[in-house]
VEXKEDO-416773 format. One record per residue (C-alpha): residue number from 1; residue in one letter; x, y, z. Coordinates in nm, 3 decimals, padded with zeros to 5 digits. Layout:
N
resi:resn:x:y:z
NUM:A:X:Y:Z
...
// end
This chain:
86
resi:resn:x:y:z
1:X:17.062:16.068:12.890
2:X:16.773:16.304:12.820
3:X:16.569:16.374:12.507
4:X:16.768:16.695:12.459
5:X:17.092:16.502:12.496
6:X:16.989:16.255:12.228
7:X:16.904:16.538:11.989
8:X:17.232:16.715:12.066
9:X:17.434:16.395:12.021
10:X:17.266:16.323:11.685
11:X:17.228:16.681:11.564
12:X:17.403:16.593:11.238
13:X:17.100:16.375:11.151
14:X:16.878:16.684:11.174
15:X:17.094:16.895:10.943
16:X:16.786:17.038:10.766
17:X:16.641:17.177:11.091
18:X:16.758:17.522:11.204
19:X:16.969:17.507:11.519
20:X:16.713:17.710:11.715
21:X:16.436:17.462:11.628
22:X:16.612:17.131:11.695
23:X:16.487:17.096:12.053
24:X:16.129:17.151:11.931
25:X:16.112:16.858:11.688
26:X:15.827:16.615:11.742
27:X:15.874:16.275:11.899
28:X:15.754:16.108:11.579
29:X:16.026:16.285:11.378
30:X:16.284:16.199:11.644
31:X:16.194:15.828:11.640
32:X:16.176:15.816:11.260
33:X:16.513:15.985:11.212
34:X:16.699:15.788:11.479
35:X:16.554:15.457:11.359
36:X:16.624:15.530:10.990
37:X:16.961:15.704:11.015
38:X:17.105:15.635:11.360
39:X:17.318:15.346:11.478
40:X:17.178:15.055:11.675
41:X:17.330:15.208:11.989
42:X:17.145:15.533:11.916
43:X:16.820:15.338:11.883
44:X:16.882:15.156:12.211
45:X:16.959:15.482:12.385
46:X:16.640:15.640:12.249
47:X:16.426:15.346:12.362
48:X:16.589:15.347:12.706
49:X:16.547:15.721:12.749
50:X:16.189:15.765:12.631
51:X:16.067:15.420:12.731
52:X:15.983:15.120:12.516
53:X:15.607:15.152:12.551
54:X:15.610:15.519:12.452
55:X:15.840:15.454:12.154
56:X:15.610:15.168:12.043
57:X:15.308:15.401:12.070
58:X:15.481:15.667:11.857
59:X:15.613:15.410:11.608
60:X:15.285:15.225:11.556
61:X:15.080:15.546:11.538
62:X:15.246:15.633:11.205
63:X:14.984:15.613:10.932
64:X:14.998:15.616:10.553
65:X:15.258:15.872:10.444
66:X:15.434:15.882:10.781
67:X:15.465:15.505:10.778
68:X:15.615:15.521:10.429
69:X:15.891:15.749:10.561
70:X:16.052:15.450:10.734
71:X:16.275:15.232:10.522
72:X:16.086:14.902:10.469
73:X:16.352:14.688:10.635
74:X:16.374:14.930:10.929
75:X:15.996:14.930:10.974
76:X:15.985:14.551:10.963
77:X:16.274:14.508:11.208
78:X:16.147:14.755:11.467
79:X:15.787:14.637:11.438
80:X:15.909:14.288:11.536
81:X:16.134:14.418:11.815
82:X:15.876:14.654:11.962
83:X:15.593:14.399:11.944
84:X:15.803:14.151:12.135
85:X:15.973:14.369:12.395
86:X:15.758:14.681:12.446
// end
């Protein structure tokens, strides 16, 4: 699957983004939305498609307000997973 395919498959999660702008969303928004609102299979698919190291870089680069956008339990879970496997 491609980045575009992931966005298309999960387009209902980006309901607030105009259809013409969905393919232009940032990787940080993509990771945040899929991790917070997607299923575990969606998260696996995202990590497989974009690569674990790149996802970890995007995830851990979130600072202050961006970091607070993740649900606390989601941030804790994926910080453990990505530290161990990426």
